[in-house]
Structures are given as structure tokens and as C-alpha cells.
N, C-alpha and C positions, 0 to 999 in steps of 0.2 A: 427146306424150300430152296435154299441157295443151290444145293446139289441138283435139284430138278431143273432150275433155271439154267444152270451151266450145261446140263444135258440138252436142253432145248436149243441153246446157242450152237452146240456142236452139230445138231441135226440141221440147223439153218445153213450150214456150210454146203450142204448138197441141194440147196435152193428150195426145199420144201420140208415143213415139219408137220407130220401127221401125229396128232396127239391121240393115242388110243386110250380113251378115258377109262374104260373098264379096267385097264391094267394098272391104274394109279392107286389101287387099293382103297377107293372111296367107299363110303357107306352112307346110309340115310338115317342114322340114329338121331341126328339133329338137323333135319332138312331145312329148317328155317334160319339156320345160323351158319355164318362163314367161319373160317379159321380165325381164332382170336375173339370169337363171340360177336362179330359184327353182323348185323342183320342183312339178309340178302335184298330186302326191299321189294319183293314181289311174291304174291301168293302162289304164282305158277311154280316157283321153285320148291314149294312144299309137297308137290305131287311127284311121284316117280315117273319119269319121262324116258323116252327113247327116241333115237333119230340122229340125223346128221346136221351139223352146222358148218357151212363152208365159208372160210375167211381167206382172203388173198390180198396182196398189195405190198406195201412198203416193207423192206427188210429191216428198217429202223424200228418200226412199230411191231413187227412180228414177235419179238421176245415178250413184249407187253401182253399181246393177245394170247400167246402161249402160256404165260404165267396165269392169266385169267382162266384159261381153259383147264389148267391143272388144278387150280383151286376149286373151280366149278365141279370138277370130277369128284371131289370129296362129297358133293351133294347129289350129283346126278351121274352115277357110274355108267348108265346105259346110253348116255348122249355122247356122240363122238364129234369132237370139234377138230377140223383140219385147218392148219394155218400155212398157206403158201406164200412164197416170196418172189413174185414176178415184178416187183418194183411198184411205186405209186401209180405211174402211168399204165403199166401192164395190168395192175389190179383194177383200175377204173374201167379198162377195156373189157375185162371179164365181167365186172359188176354191171356195167351198162348193157352188156349182151345177155344178161339174165343168168349167168353161170354161177354166181356166188351170192351169199346172204349178207355178207359184211365186207367192206373194203377198208383195209388199213391204208393210211395216207400220212405222209410227213409234210404235206402242204395242202392247202384248200383245193377243192375240185375246180378245174378250169372251165371256162365258158363252153368250149367245144365238147368237153366231157359231160357237162350238164345237158347240152343239146342231144348228145348220144343217148343219155338216159331218158330224156323226155321223148325221144323218138320211139322208144320201147315201152313208154308209159311206166317207167320205173320211178317210184317216189321214194325219197330217203330224207334223212336229216344229218347234219354235220354234228358229231359229238367230239368235243375236245376232251380227251381222257387223261392226258398227262402233259408235262412240259419237257423240253429237251434243251440242252446247251450244246449246239453244234460245235464240236471240239476239233481244233487244229492240233495235230500231233507231230512230234519229231522223234528221232532216234534217242535212246537212252543216253548215248555219249555226246549228244548235241549240247554244248555248254554255252552257246552264243545266242541262240534265238529264244530267249526267255519271254520276250514280248514282241509282237509284230503289229504294226499299224494296218488299218484297212488298205491304205495306199500301197504298202509293201506287199500285202497279199494280192492285191490287184495286179501289181507289177509282175508277180509270178504267174498269175492265172488268166489274165485278160487275153482275148483273141489275138493271135499273131505274136504273142510274147516269145522272145528268143532267150530269155533268161535261163541259164543252165548251170550257174554257179552261185554259191551263197555270197561271194564278194561282189556280185552284181546287184545284190539287194542292199547291201551296206558295206562300205569299204572297210569297216572294222570287222566284218565277218571273215572267216578264213577262206582260203582257196580250196573249197570243197564242192565237188559236183552236186548239183541240186537234182534230186529225182522225185518226181511228183506222182502221187497216188490219190485216187478219188473216186467218187460215185460215178456210175454209168449214166448215160443220158436219159434212161427211162426211169431214173430215180427222182423222188421228190426232194431228196437231199441235194442232188445236183441242181435242180431248179432253184431251190432256196439259196444255196451258196452262191451260184452265179448271179442271182438277182441282187443280193445285198453286198457282194464283193465287187463284181464286175459292172453292176448297174443295169444289167439286162438279163432276164431269165433265159437260160439255155445258151448264153454266149460264153465260150471258154476256149482256151487253147486246146488243141486236140492231141498234141504229142505228149500225153501223160498215160499212166496205166489205169484204165477205168475198170470198175467192177460193180455189179449189182450186189455182190456179197462183201459186206464190210470186213469179214474175216480175212479176205484177200488183201485189203488195204493194210490191215494190222500186220500181216506177214511181210508185205512189201516194205513198209516203213521200218519195221523191226530189223529187217535184213539189210538196210542201207544206212550208213552213218549220215549221209546227206539227204536222207529221205524226209518228205513232208506229205501229210495226207489230212483228210478230214472225214468225220463221221459223227454219229450220235454219242452223247455223253456216256450212256450205259456201256457202249463198246470200249470206251477209254477206261472206265472203272474196272471193267472185266480184264483189261490188259495193261493196267497201270504198272505192272512189274516189267513190262517190255518197252513201254513208251513214255514220253513226257508230254504233258499238255502245255500248249503255248498260251500265254496271256494275250489278249487282244485289246488294242487301243482303238476304240470307236470314236474318239474325239474328246473323251473326258478322262483319259488316263488308262493305264493297263489294268485289266480285270480278267481274272481267270474264271473258267467255267465252274459253277457250283450250283447247289440247290437254291440257295438264297439269291444269288445273282440272276438266275434264270427266272425266279418267281417275281423279283422286284424290278426286273428290266434293266439292271445295271450292266449285265453282260450283253453288250450290244456291238454289232447288230446280229449276233449269232444265236440268241435265245429265241425259241419258237414253240408253239403248241403242237401237239401230235393228235391225230384224229382217227376215229373210226366212222364209217358211213353205213349204218344198218338200213336195210331195205324194208319199207313199210309192209309190202306183201309177205315177206318172210316172217314178220312178227305175228302173222296169223297162225303160224305153227308154234305150238306151246314150247317146244324145246329151244327154238330160236329166241322167243320172247323171254324165257327164263334166263338164258345165257346173257342177253343184253341187259336185263334188269339186274342180274348179278354183277356184271361188269360196272354198271353205273353205281350201284349201292356200295361196292367195295373198291372203287377206283384208287383210293389212297393206299390200301394194303397191296393191291396189285402193282401199283407203281413202285412202291418201296421194295417189294419182293423181287421185282425185275430190274431194280437199280435205276429207275426213272425218277423224274422230279414230279411230285404230286401237284395237283391243281391248287391255285389260290382260292380264296373264298368266293370271289366273284365268278370265277370259272366254274366252280362247283354248282353254284346257283343256276348258271346258264346250262350246264350239263343236264341237270334234273328237268329243266324246262324243255329242253330238246327231246328228252325221252317222253314226256307227257304229250308233246306235239306229235311225235311219230306214232305213239300208241293211238292217238285220236285219228290219225290218217289210216291206221290199220283197222280201225273200228273196234279197238280193244280198250 
């Protein structure tokens, strides 16, 4: 499974991952059971289905949905799930325009996006499917920035900042040019980071290297000794041989990104839930319903296989309730 997830991440570098499910070698010998013996949680998955499921949105969440699609392929080889990466905002635009069945998001849907969906009579529910520890990374040879405070991060990233050297952050830091890499403005990661670090969503200095593709940020920081960037925890784990994760002091001391710290809330303010938004109308199609049911029933295994942080017990209860509510809206 690790090799398949690595392949999915490589495909994300070209902004869209089309998972050709029939090619994954799936079979239907045990259609009611997921890999590892975990129940799929839906009778729909016991039937042989065919069709397309269109997913788009956050590049952070894309590897998670790709892992879900590859596992689901072992049950339903004739269902093709495509996972695009147009960013959280771009994904909601497509979703509310009726172009996709599921929207991946690394932040909650905004009021204006809700209004756009309502204008097209698109009903949906918010599913929290995993957790993330938004990770600040530096070059492997950076020996000084082991922990940064929120105020120091704000000094780097706030609108109008002219900080361009590490010794402007702390006089104890070396005379090393600071090069910043981060999420593009259409990304939910950008929205979240600017909100909790700069105090206002979408407000950031503009003279940095932005990208909707987190792999570009990886390459940028890895290629610059004074580089600093941020993206989801799974991308750091995938590239831990190239980068260092910085501990963050949110007011109660330095805490590094980890599964436990994200689940218990001690990694603050950069721990966050990750979402998918399935469309009620799409659930009337059995292939979409089966995929969503599978995603929910196997969220823990999916999160672990894709190197994300699983839900805690309360989130798991809320996820199952959200599925029941959406199925009721779909009349299923």
C-alpha cells in the first residue's frame, strides 16, 4: 500500500490524479470486507457496480481520497474514481457548479461558497475524515530554527513584512537569507495558515514562492539552506529525509507535529481537521454511495495508509452521524 500511495503523490505533481480502478488488480471475492478485514459498512458495496465518481479540491486531502479510491478498487474494480487537485477554493467552485460528486477541503466551506451551492440547489454534508498537523519545515542543514513562536512566524509572513534574513527573526540566528515557500491563495492550507498565524484569513506577504502543489514547496525548501515553508503533515513524513519539521510555540511551550499532538490539540494553533463534502444528489447513484460508505467505514485504515492522522472517538461519532444525515437527504 505504501508504494501505491507514493505513486499517487507523484501523480499529484501534475495537478490531477486519475485512479484507474480497474487497473489496481481488485477483485470481488470478499466484497463486504476491506483490506485487513474491516467491514465496508454499506450493503451497496456488496454488489458489483460500475461508473465514475468525480472528486476535486484540496491538494492536501487528495492523497487521502486517492488512498480511499485504491482500497475501494479492491472491492469495486469497475468503478473509476478520479481525484483532481484544483485547491480547496477551486474544488468548491466546481462542486457548487455541479461538476463533481465530492469536494476535498482542508478548511470548512465559506459562507459565499455555501451560497453558491444553495443557488444551484446542491445539498451536501461536511465530513471530517482525518486530522492534520500543518507542518512548518526548514532545510536539513538548518540547525538554529528548532522551535519558532507564533509571533516569529507572523513576523515572517504578515502583510508588508520585509524580513529577508534569519537574523531579523532572532539576533542569535545566523546571517542567512530567508526564502519563503507556501500554499497558493486558492488553497485551504493558505486560508488556515494565514488565519491562525497572521490573524486574518487570506492576509499574507506576497513576495514568497506560492504553489497549489505541495511538492513544489518541498523542492523549494530542500533546495535552499535558508528556506522555510508549510504544508500538511503527510507531505513532511513523505519527505522527512529532505526536510526538518519545526516545533511551534503557541503559548504553552514548543510542540512538534505528531499524531498524538494533533488528536489531543496540544500542537496549536496548527492542528486541524480535514474534510470531504459529498453531494446528496450524487448519493442516489449506487457507485457514489458505495464509495462514500466505504470511506466512512474505513477512515482509520485510509488515514494510516496515506500517512494522515486518524479521527478521535468524538470525531468518528460525528462522521457516522453526518453520513446518516446525508443519506436521509438523498432519500437512501
